[in-house]
C-alpha positions in Angstrom: -34.4 -69.3 0.5 -36.9 -67.2 -0.7 -35.8 -65.3 -3.9 -38.2 -62.0 -4.5 -37.8 -61.4 -8.1 -39.3 -58.0 -9.3 -41.2 -58.6 -12.7 -40.5 -55.9 -16.1 -43.0 -54.1 -16.7 -43.7 -53.4 -20.8 -41.6 -50.6 -22.3 -42.9 -47.4 -22.2 -42.4 -44.9 -24.9 -41.0 -41.3 -25.0 -39.7 -38.8 -26.5 -37.9 -36.4 -24.7 -35.7 -36.5 -21.6 -38.2 -35.1 -19.8 -40.9 -37.6 -20.4 -38.1 -40.0 -19.7 -37.3 -39.0 -16.3 -41.1 -38.8 -15.5 -41.4 -42.1 -16.6 -38.4 -43.4 -15.0 -39.7 -41.7 -11.4 -43.0 -43.8 -11.9 -41.7 -47.1 -12.5 -38.8 -46.2 -9.9 -42.3 -45.2 -7.5 -44.1 -48.8 -8.4 -40.2 -50.5 -8.1 -40.4 -48.9 -4.6 -43.2 -50.1 -3.5 -42.8 -53.6 -4.6 -39.1 -53.6 -2.4 -41.0 -52.1 0.4 -43.1 -55.0 0.6 -40.0 -57.4 0.6 -38.5 -54.7 3.4 -41.9 -54.8 5.5 -42.2 -58.6 5.1 -38.7 -59.0 7.0 -39.4 -56.9 9.2 -42.8 -57.2 10.8 -42.4 -53.9 13.4 -45.1 -51.9 13.3 -44.2 -47.9 12.2 -44.8 -46.6 15.5 -42.0 -49.1 16.6 -39.3 -47.0 14.9 -40.6 -44.3 17.9 -41.4 -45.8 20.5 -39.9 -47.9 22.8 -42.9 -49.6 23.9 -43.7 -51.1 20.6 -39.5 -52.9 20.7 -40.7 -55.7 23.0 -43.9 -56.5 20.4 -41.6 -56.4 17.7 -38.7 -58.5 19.6 -41.9 -61.3 20.4 -42.7 -61.6 16.1 -38.7 -61.7 16.1 -38.5 -64.6 18.8 -40.7 -66.3 17.3 -40.5 -67.8 13.1 -38.1 -65.5 11.4 -38.9 -64.3 8.0 -37.1 -65.7 5.0 -33.9 -63.7 4.2 -34.2 -61.9 0.6 -31.6 -63.4 -2.1 -30.4 -60.5 -3.3 -30.1 -61.1 -7.6 -28.7 -58.9 -10.0 -27.7 -58.6 -13.8 -24.1 -60.1 -14.3 -22.0 -57.0 -16.5 -20.5 -57.7 -19.5 -16.5 -56.4 -18.6 -13.6 -56.2 -20.9 -10.4 -54.2 -21.0 -8.8 -51.8 -23.6 -5.3 -51.4 -24.5 -4.4 -48.6 -22.1 -5.8 -50.1 -18.9 -9.5 -48.9 -19.5 -11.8 -51.2 -17.9 -15.5 -51.2 -19.2 -18.3 -52.8 -17.5 -21.6 -52.9 -19.0 -25.1 -54.0 -18.6 -28.1 -53.5 -21.5 -31.1 -52.1 -20.4 -34.1 -51.4 -22.3 -36.1 -50.5 -20.3 -36.4 -46.7 -21.7 -34.0 -45.6 -24.6 -31.8 -43.7 -22.6 -27.9 -44.3 -21.7 -26.5 -43.4 -18.4 -22.4 -43.7 -17.9 -19.7 -42.8 -15.4 -15.9 -43.2 -15.3 -13.9 -43.5 -12.0 -10.7 -42.4 -12.0 -8.6 -44.5 -9.0 -7.0 -41.6 -6.2 -8.8 -38.6 -4.7 -7.7 -35.7 -2.3 -6.6 -38.2 -0.3 -3.0 -38.6 -2.8 -3.0 -35.0 -3.3 0.4 -33.5 -1.5 -1.3 -30.8 1.4 -0.3 -27.8 -1.8 -2.3 -29.1 -4.5 -6.1 -30.8 -2.8 -7.6 -27.5 -3.1 -6.6 -27.8 -6.6 -7.6 -31.2 -7.3 -11.0 -30.3 -6.1 -11.4 -27.3 -7.8 -10.1 -29.3 -10.8 -13.1 -31.8 -11.0 -15.7 -28.7 -10.6 -14.2 -27.2 -13.7 -13.8 -30.3 -15.7 -17.6 -29.9 -16.7 -18.5 -26.4 -16.4 -14.7 -24.5 -17.7 -15.6 -25.8 -21.4 -13.1 -27.5 -23.7 -10.4 -26.9 -26.0 -13.1 -27.4 -28.6 -16.1 -25.6 -27.0 -15.9 -22.3 -24.6 -18.0 -23.0 -21.1 -21.4 -21.1 -22.7 -21.3 -23.5 -26.3 -20.9 -26.4 -23.9 -24.2 -25.5 -21.7 -26.2 -24.7 -24.8 -25.0 -27.6 -27.0 -26.0 -30.2 -23.4 -29.5 -28.2 -23.0 -30.2 -28.7 -27.3 -29.5 -32.4 -26.6 -31.4 -32.7 -23.4 -28.2 -34.7 -22.1 -26.2 -34.4 -18.9 -22.8 -34.1 -17.6 -21.2 -33.5 -14.4 -17.5 -34.1 -13.0 -16.1 -34.1 -9.6 -13.2 -35.3 -7.4 -13.7 -37.1 -3.3 -11.6 -38.2 -0.9 -10.5 -41.6 -3.2 -11.5 -41.0 -6.8 -13.1 -38.5 -9.3 -16.0 -39.3 -11.4 -17.4 -37.8 -14.6 -20.4 -39.5 -15.4 -22.6 -38.4 -18.5 -26.8 -39.0 -19.2 -28.4 -39.0 -23.2 -30.8 -40.5 -25.1 -30.4 -43.5 -26.7 -30.5 -41.6 -30.8 -28.0 -39.0 -29.4 -25.8 -41.2 -27.5 -22.7 -40.2 -30.1 -22.7 -37.1 -29.9 -22.7 -36.7 -26.0 -20.1 -39.1 -25.5 -18.3 -37.2 -27.9 -19.1 -34.5 -25.3 -18.0 -36.3 -22.6 -15.0 -37.4 -23.5 -14.0 -34.1 -24.8 -14.2 -32.8 -21.0 -12.3 -35.5 -19.5 -8.9 -35.5 -21.9 -9.2 -31.6 -23.5 -11.0 -29.2 -20.7 -10.3 -25.6 -21.5 -10.5 -24.8 -17.6 -12.1 -21.0 -18.8 -10.7 -18.2 -16.1 -13.8 -16.2 -16.1 -15.4 -19.7 -15.1 -12.5 -20.4 -12.8 -12.6 -16.7 -11.0 -16.6 -17.7 -10.4 -15.9 -20.9 -8.8 -13.3 -19.6 -5.9 -16.0 -16.8 -5.3 -18.3 -19.3 -4.4 -15.3 -20.9 -2.5 -14.5 -17.9 -0.7 -18.4 -17.1 0.3 -18.6 -20.7 2.0 -15.5 -19.7 3.8 -17.2 -16.6 4.6 -20.1 -18.0 6.1 -18.5 -21.0 7.8 -17.6 -17.5 10.1 -21.0 -16.9 11.7 -22.0 -20.8 11.4 -21.8 -23.0 14.9 -22.4 -25.7 12.9 -19.8 -25.0 10.3 -17.4 -23.8 13.2 -17.6 -27.1 14.9 -17.2 -29.4 12.0 -14.0 -27.5 10.7 -12.6 -27.1 14.4 -13.3 -30.6 15.1 -11.4 -31.7 11.4 -8.2 -29.1 12.5 -7.7 -30.9 15.4 -7.6 -34.2 14.2 -6.2 -33.6 10.5 -4.8 -29.9 10.8 -4.8 -28.3 7.4 -4.6 -31.9 5.2 -5.8 -33.7 2.7 -7.9 -35.9 5.2 -9.3 -32.8 7.3 -10.5 -30.7 3.7 -9.8 -27.5 5.7 -9.1 -24.6 3.8 -9.0 -20.5 4.8 -9.0 -17.5 2.3 -5.3 -17.8 1.3 -5.2 -21.4 -0.5 -8.2 -20.3 -2.5 -7.1 -17.5 -4.0 -3.6 -19.4 -4.9 -6.3 -21.5 -7.0 -5.0 -20.6 -11.2 -5.3 -22.3 -14.2 -2.2 -23.9 -14.4 -2.8 -25.8 -11.3 -5.5 -27.2 -12.9 -4.1 -28.2 -15.9 -0.8 -29.7 -13.4 -3.9 -31.5 -11.4 -5.3 -32.8 -14.7 -2.6 -34.3 -16.2 -1.4 -36.2 -12.4 -4.7 -37.1 -11.5 -6.9 -37.7 -14.9 -5.4 -41.5 -16.5 -6.5 -44.8 -17.5 -4.5 -46.4 -14.9 -7.0 -47.8 -12.9 -9.8 -46.0 -14.0 -13.1 -48.3 -15.2 -16.1 -46.9 -17.3 -19.5 -48.0 -16.3 -22.7 -47.6 -19.2 -26.1 -48.8 -18.5 -29.0 -48.6 -20.9 -30.6 -48.9 -24.6 -27.3 -49.2 -26.3 -25.9 -52.3 -27.2 -22.3 -54.1 -26.4 -21.1 -53.4 -29.7 -21.7 -49.9 -29.8 -20.7 -48.7 -26.3 -16.9 -51.2 -27.8 -17.2 -48.8 -31.2 -17.4 -45.9 -29.0 -14.8 -46.6 -26.4 -12.1 -47.6 -29.1 -13.1 -44.4 -31.3 -13.1 -41.7 -28.5 -11.0 -43.4 -25.7 -8.3 -45.6 -27.2 -6.1 -43.2 -27.8 -5.7 -41.9 -24.0 -2.7 -42.3 -23.0 -1.8 -44.5 -19.6 0.6 -43.6 -17.1 2.1 -47.2 -16.5 1.0 -46.8 -13.1 -1.2 -45.9 -10.3 -0.7 -42.7 -7.9 0.9 -43.6 -4.7 -0.9 -44.9 -1.9 -1.0 -41.5 0.5 0.8 -41.7 3.4 -1.0 -40.2 6.6 1.7 -38.4 8.9 -0.1 -35.6 10.7 0.5 -34.7 14.3 -2.5 -34.3 15.9 -4.3 -32.0 19.3 -4.0 -33.8 22.2 -7.7 -34.3 23.8 -9.5 -31.6 25.6 -12.2 -29.7 25.9 -11.8 -26.8 23.4 -14.3 -23.8 23.6 -14.8 -21.3 20.4 -17.2 -18.6 22.0 -20.0 -16.4 20.2 -22.8 -14.7 19.8 -25.0 -17.8 19.0 -28.4 -18.5 20.1 -27.7 -22.2 20.9 -24.7 -24.2 21.6 -23.3 -26.7 19.5 -20.9 -29.7 20.6 -18.7 -32.1 18.9 -16.9 -34.3 20.1 -14.0 -36.5 17.9 -11.2 -38.8 18.0 -9.3 -41.2 15.5 -11.3 -44.5 14.8 -11.1 -47.7 12.7 -9.6 -48.8 9.1 -12.6 -49.2 7.4 -11.3 -53.6 7.1 -11.3 -53.8 10.3 -12.2 -57.4 11.8 -15.7 -55.7 13.9 -17.1 -54.0 10.9 -20.1 -55.5 11.7 -20.5 -55.3 15.1 -19.7 -51.3 14.4 -22.5 -51.2 12.2 -25.0 -52.4 14.8 -23.5 -50.0 17.2 -24.0 -47.4 15.3 -27.7 -48.1 14.6 -28.0 -49.1 18.3 -26.2 -45.9 19.9 -27.1 -42.7 18.0 -27.3 -43.3 13.8 -31.5 -42.5 13.7 -34.4 -41.5 15.7 -34.9 -44.5 17.7 -31.1 -44.6 18.7 -30.2 -45.0 22.3 -29.3 -40.9 22.1 -31.9 -39.8 20.3 -34.5 -41.3 22.7 -32.9 -40.4 25.8 -31.4 -36.6 25.5 -33.7 -35.7 22.8 -36.9 -37.2 23.3 -37.0 -38.0 27.1 -35.1 -35.2 28.2 -35.2 -32.9 26.0 -32.6 -31.7 25.9 -31.2 -31.4 22.3 -32.5 -30.1 19.3 -30.3 -33.0 17.3 -28.2 -35.5 18.8 -26.5 -38.3 17.2 -23.2 -40.1 17.1 -21.5 -42.9 15.4 -18.2 -44.9 14.5 -17.1 -44.3 10.5 -14.2 -46.5 9.5 -12.2 -45.5 6.7 -9.2 -45.2 4.5 -6.0 -46.0 7.1 -8.1 -44.3 9.8 -11.6 -43.7 10.3 -13.2 -41.1 12.5 -15.8 -41.4 15.8 -18.0 -38.1 15.7 -21.0 -37.3 18.7 -22.8 -34.2 17.7 -24.9 -32.2 20.0 -26.9 -29.2 19.0 -29.2 -27.8 22.0 -30.0 -24.5 23.9 -27.3 -22.4 25.5 -28.3 -23.1 28.8 -28.6 -27.5 28.8 -24.6 -27.5 27.1 -24.1 -29.3 30.3 -26.4 -31.7 31.2 -26.4 -33.4 27.4 -22.9 -33.8 27.5 -23.2 -35.1 30.5 -26.0 -37.6 29.3 -24.1 -38.3 26.2 -20.8 -39.3 28.2 -23.3 -41.7 30.0 -24.8 -43.1 27.1 -21.2 -44.3 25.3 -19.9 -45.5 29.2 -23.0 -47.7 28.7 -23.1 -49.2 25.7 -19.2 -49.7 26.3 -19.9 -51.4 29.6 -23.2 -53.5 29.0 -24.5 -55.4 26.3 -27.4 -54.3 24.2 -30.4 -56.5 24.8 -31.4 -59.4 22.5 -34.3 -57.0 21.7 -32.5 -54.4 20.9 -30.2 -56.3 18.3 -32.6 -58.2 16.6 -34.3 -54.9 16.3 -31.7 -53.7 14.7 -30.3 -56.7 12.6 -33.8 -57.0 10.8 -33.1 -53.7 9.8 -29.7 -53.7 8.0 -31.3 -56.8 6.1 -34.6 -55.1 5.2 -32.8 -51.5 3.9 -29.8 -53.8 2.2 -32.0 -54.9 -0.6 -32.3 -51.2 -1.6 -28.4 -51.3 -2.7 -29.5 -52.8 -5.8 -32.2 -50.8 -7.4 -30.7 -50.2 -11.1 -27.9 -51.6 -12.7 -26.3 -48.6 -12.7 -26.1 -48.3 -8.8 -25.1 -52.2 -9.1 -22.1 -51.3 -11.4 -21.3 -48.4 -9.4 -21.0 -50.2 -6.3 -19.0 -53.3 -7.5 -16.3 -50.5 -8.8 -16.3 -48.6 -5.3 -16.1 -52.5 -3.6 -12.9 -53.4 -5.3 -11.7 -49.4 -5.7 -12.0 -49.8 -1.6 -10.8 -53.7 -1.6 -13.7 -54.9 0.1 -13.7 -59.0 -0.5 -15.2 -60.0 -3.8 -18.3 -61.7 -1.9 -18.7 -59.4 0.1 -22.6 -58.2 -0.4 -23.3 -61.9 -1.1 -22.2 -62.5 3.0 -23.0 -59.1 4.1 -26.2 -60.4 6.1 -25.0 -63.0 7.6 -21.9 -61.5 9.1 -24.6 -59.0 10.2 -26.7 -62.1 11.7 -23.6 -63.6 13.3 -22.8 -60.3 15.3 -23.5 -61.2 19.1 -24.6 -58.7 22.1 -20.9 -59.1 23.4 -19.4 -58.3 20.2 -21.1 -54.8 20.1 -20.4 -53.8 23.5 -16.7 -54.9 22.9 -16.9 -52.8 19.3 -18.1 -50.1 22.0 -15.4 -50.2 24.2 -12.6 -50.7 21.6 -13.6 -47.8 19.5 -15.1 -45.1 22.2 -12.3 -44.3 24.3 -13.8 -41.6 27.0 -10.5 -40.9 27.8 -9.3 -39.5 24.2 -12.1 -36.8 22.6 -11.5 -33.6 21.4 -14.9 -32.0 22.7 -15.3 -28.1 20.5 -18.0 -26.7 22.2 -19.2 -23.8 20.1 -22.1 -21.0 21.9 -22.4 -18.0 23.8 -20.7 -17.4 27.3 -23.6 -18.8 29.3 -22.9 -22.3 27.8 -19.2 -22.3 28.3 -19.2 -20.8 31.7 -21.8 -23.4 32.7 -19.6 -26.3 31.0 -16.7 -25.1 32.4 -18.2 -24.5 36.2 -19.4 -28.0 36.6 -16.6 -29.7 34.1 -14.5 -30.4 37.7 -17.3 -32.6 39.4 -17.8 -34.7 36.2 -16.3 -38.3 35.9 -16.0 -37.7 32.3 -14.6 -34.3 31.7 -13.0 -33.8 34.7 -10.1 -35.9 33.3 -9.7 -33.1 30.2 -7.4 -30.0 29.7 -10.0 -27.2 28.6 -8.3 -24.5 26.5 -10.2 -21.8 25.0 -9.9 -21.1 20.7 -11.0 -17.8 18.5 -12.0 -18.9 15.2 -10.8 -17.1 12.1 -12.0 -19.0 9.1 -9.6 -22.3 11.2 -9.2 -22.2 14.9 -5.9 -20.1 16.0 -4.1 -20.9 19.0 -0.2 -20.9 19.4 0.2 -24.1 21.0 -1.9 -25.9 18.0 
């Protein structure tokens, strides 16, 4: 096995954060060119092969000869330790630039929240950084970070929270003190909270006029209602936000239990250990992790759901429940997505967009997730093309379910997956964060090492089997957002369609969320 090693250039000296960022971008660009050479060596396909189907045969002829040797992924191993309160620390020294970056991962996120608190958790994540600390007002914190040419950011996602910082090495002690103050002693300034609420409300208001947002919100609501799994909010949910709700969320979710701090940069292990002990050793653990979230949601039945509006284009979004992230056919699903609908060279894009000219945008994929994933097929088209585009999308789903892809198609996406894999390891910080998340999501320890082998172990029949298993053509919630012309065209032709005739059609109103008594 051939190993590709990136040579390290001499240390560049810089004297400001702006200059450091510029040099860092330059060095990353050089590395990117080197990595791109690796990727192209592993995937000898002309660039036009990503656009024109005729070039696939040439690519396959190259693949069917002597295959390129796989790229061996080599990345630095971190130093790891744990302090008494349960906080884990992962560290890689990288003195390429006089900078230090870090990120604290907090286990537990919006999926763990009750319906009444998930908007509070979302807002709490935003306000950790922007709401000030007990020592510094929000404005004073902004000024101090500018003076230090440093940054701090915070937020919560579905399954974890993240608070991160970037600093010049010489200012690390000061920035780390601010970082831990933001984490442990947030002020949650009420004026800043009102600004955030206004932004949330404006986002909700704008969604009423945007067909893409209407389709996304409606499809999420049909599958998940107003649960944390769907992240669907109304103005009333935002208006109930207050400082006390944020403090409660902070007390419940910001805990060292299960937390991991990753640090990379121009700093020694001893310095990091001293900072962690000084600022985080008194962080009190709760003694237990958050309970596993329970998904107990009554989903809307399969059907075609119409939302009429004065729109110049039609948007169609089809969704259904998908697989859990550790499903045994996850590698086949990844290749299925690449063949069917993930990218301009996919079947959906080539057939519906390029060949037939029936869509401005079209894509489709199976997305494994926590406990349950979601399958999505999206079409943005002209009003008069809505029915034809929808019918052709069903044709492509039916085809991939019942006929294995060609050896040529499979070879192309397998080698593309191999070539793209190297870009997951372009910096020490990226390596550390990936290690944390793979552990959080319970992936096996050798997941990365075995990834390429598992991709190439997928057979043609395994791809169509995954499509047959996860794309159930009678279990879709099909949301159509468009004007009366687009909706009338689908209603008029649905009865003669082998796919649409099985579905009940229902009209919805939309005012922040879809409205109908039966829902």
